[in-house]
N, C-alpha and C positions, 0 to 999 in steps of 0.2 A: 372530413378533415384529415390531413396527412398526419402520420404518427411522428412524434418527437421522441428522440432517443438520447439518453444521457448516461454517461458513466460517472459515478461519484466515488472519489477516493477519500475515505474517512481516515483522519489522522488520529493521534493518540488521545486528543481531547474528547473525541466522540465516543471513546471506549473506556477511558480510565486506565489504571495501571495494575489493578488487582481485581479479584472477584467482586467484592462489594462495590467498588467504584464503577466497575463495568456495568453491573446491573442498574445502578443509578444513572449512569451516563446514557445508556441505551434508551431510557425513557424519553429524554430530550431529543436524541437522534431520531427516534421513531416518529416523533411529531413532525420534524422537518421532512423526512421521507414521505410521510402521508400528505404533507402540503404539496409536494411535487406530483404525487399520484392524482390529487384533486385537480391539478392543472393539466392533466392529460399526458404526462411524461411516461415513457417506457424506461425502466430504471435497472441498471446493473450496478451493484455495489462492490467496491474493493475496499479492504480495510487494512490498517497497519496491524502488526502483531509483536513488535519488538519486546515490550515488557512481558507479554504473555509467553512467547516462545522462550525467553530467557528464564522465566520461572519454571517452565516445564523442563527445560534442559537441566537446570540446577537440581530440580526435584528428582529426576530420573538418575542423574549422576550420583547424588547423595544416597539414593536408595540402593543402587548397585554397589556402592562402597560399603554399605552396612549389612548387606544381605548376600551371603555367598550363593552363587548359582545364578544371579541376575546380572545382566549387562546394561551398560548405559545405552540410552536410545540415541541413534544417529540424528543429525540435524533435520534430515528430511522427515523422519517420523515425528519429531517435535513440532515441525511446521504443520504436519497433517493434524496433529492433536489440537494445535491452536486454531486451525481453521474450523475444526468441529465444534469446539466449545464457544468460540466467538460467534460463529454462524448460528448456533443454537439460541444464544441470547438475542442476537439481532433479529432473527426471523420471528421469534415469538413476540418480541417487543413491537415490531412493525405490524404483525398480524393483529395484536391486541389493539393498537392505536387505530388501525383501519376499521376494525369491527366496531369500536367505540363511535366512529364517524359514519357507520352504516355502509361501509365499503367492503365488498368481498373480492379479494384478489390474492391468489396463492403466492406465497413467498418460499423460495427454495434456496438451500445452500448446496453448492456444487463443490465437492472436494476436488480441487483443481491442481493438476500437474502442469508445470511450465518448463518447456525444453530450454536448456542452455547449451552453449558450445564448450566442448572440452578445451578448446584453444583460446578461450576468453582470457585476456591479460590479467583479469582480477584474481585468477587462481594462483598467480605468482605474487600478488600484492594484496593480501587480505586486509580489510579495513573495518569490517563490522564487528563491534564488540558484543559479546553475548555472555550470559550467565553471571555467577557471583564472582566476587573478588577472591583470589587465591593467595596463599603464602608462596614463598619461593620454592619450597619442596613440592607442593602440589603443581606449581607451574612447570617444574622440570618433569613431573610425571606426565603432564599433558603433552609436552614436547616429545617425550619418549614414545608416545602413541602416534606421533607424526602430525600433531595439531600445532597451530600457531598460537602464541601468547604474546601479550604486550604488557609492559609495566605501566601502571597508572600511579604517578607520583603521590605518595602519601596514603595510598589505598591498597596497594598490592599489585597482583597480576590478574589479567583477564584474558579469556580466550578470544581470538578474533578469527573470523571466517571470511571467505570471499563473497563478493557481491557482483556476480556475472549479470550481463544484460539478458533479458528474455528474448528468445528466438521465436518460439511458437507456443500456443496454448493447446494442450492435448485434448481437453474436453470442449473445444470451441463449438463443435456442432451441437452439443447438448445445450450449451449456453444460448446459442442463436435460436434454437427451437423454442426454448422457454420464453425468451424475449419476444419472439414473433407471436407467441400465444398470449402475450400480455401479462406474463408473470413477472414478479420482481425476483431478480437473481443476485445472490450473494456469491461471489466467486473470486478466484485469484487472491484469496486472503493472504496477507503478509507478503504479497508478491508472487504467491503460488509456491507449490512444492517443487524445488529445483530438481530436474531430472536430466540424465544424460542418456542418449539413445545408444544401445549396444545390441546391434542386430534387431531382433524382434522384442527385446527386453528394455524396459526403462529402469535405470539405476539411480537411486537418490544421490544427490550431490551434497557434499558438506559445504553448504553455502546458504546465503540469504539473498533473495532478489529484492531490489528496491521496488517497493510497492507502487510508486508513481510511474516507473517505467512499465510495470505490468499493466497498470491502468491505462496508460497510453496505447499499448499494444492491443488491449481488449477493446478500447474505443475505436481503434482502426479496424480491427477484425469484425466488429459488430456494426460498422458504419454509423457510429454515433454522431449526433449533431454537436454535442457539447461534451467536453471533458472538464469536470468540476473537481478541483483539488482543494479539499478542506484542511486547513492547518490552524495554527495558534495565533496568527496575525491577520488583521483585516485586509491588508494590502501588501503587495510586493513593494519594497523600498530600494532606493539607491543611496549610496553614501551612508550605509547603515552605521549607527552608533556615533555619528559625527554631528556637528552643528548644522551641516548641510543635508542631513537626511531628508529625503523627499519621497512621499508616497506616490505610487504610479496608479492611475485609474485605467489607462489604456496604453497599449504599445503593440507595435507590429512584431511579427516574428523576426524581422531583420533587426529591429531595434533591440529586441531581447538578446539576439546573438551578439550584437555589439557590446551590450552590457556584460555578457559572459566573458568576452575577450578582455574587457577592462578589469575583470576580477571582482565584479560587484556582488556576486552571490556566494554565500557560504557553502563550502564543499559538501558538508554532511546534512544540510537542511534545505535551503532554498534552491540551490543549483540543480539538483535532480528534478525538481518540480518544473523549473523553466525549461530544462532540456526535454522533459517528457511532453510539455506543451508544444514546443517547436516541432518535435517528431510527429505528433498527432496532426498538427495544422498542415504540414507539408505532405501528408499522405492523401489529401483530398481537398475538395473545394467547399466553400460555404460553411466552414467549421469555426468554432471558437473554443478557446480554453480559458478557464476562470480560476483564479486562486484567491481564496478568502476564508473566512471563518464559518463554522456551522450556523451561527446566529445570522450571518449576512447572506446565507446561501440563496434564498429565494430572491432577495432584492438584487443580488448580483446579476441575475438573468435579465433585469431591466436596466442594467448599467448604473444602478443606484448605489452600488457598493462593490468592494473588491477590486481586483485587477483583471481586466479582460485582455487577452492576447489573441490577435487575429491577423490573418494575412490582409494586406491592403486591397481595397476593391480595385479591379482593373479599370 
């Protein structure tokens, strides 16, 4: 039987927003992943990290403010920390669930660096909000360091960072090797640690990569059959929030692109998921992308739930 390979992008609901929520959420997530294993899928997992990396960034900044001789951690280091502790919970949860079912299959977390371009337009227009709300004086201190901040009406100021597109995955050979060996791989967490190439050195970038774009690149580079993006809604919809709101069960990549041109998808939530799906589909043949919830993940493979996006048959 030919091997089936899937890249699954886990959203916030699959992980929770703090340590207790994460441990509880991983139990349910692990059951779904084990279901895919029982159906013979080779699995690479990508996860979100926005609440977690924000928590780490805030904690490290506050610690450095209160303790002389310590410095705040750069975004790249915060991203690496989030990959480590999210991966730790995920791999243990999945391992436990599979052992409970009598399955032995190694689960590994790869601390993943993802190359970005120094010329990416996003470095001039940062949009990703991170960390706690600040007062005006603290915001000015951030700006004095060369960081960007934005005012959130009624809440204060918040730091914002760039969201460059991923160019290449540094550890891709290790990821492919583990997948080929039949292992479950957790990688590109939070979109990966964004790095810039400077000669033979990789330098961490003050940025956050959109995890759906990283998942799409990973799916392309590992020649996956399916890109499954799990989010908080069961289907992609058009005319969202109006009386004409309509759930979509299936659409072609061309139709998806037309909806983008119409402005159907929200910039910070559904739009990157649709763009990631289109990029994946157009990089090869016989592929499909699916957007749905964790609960509907397995049924979506049989077109019984979720939104499937695919290129039309010739």
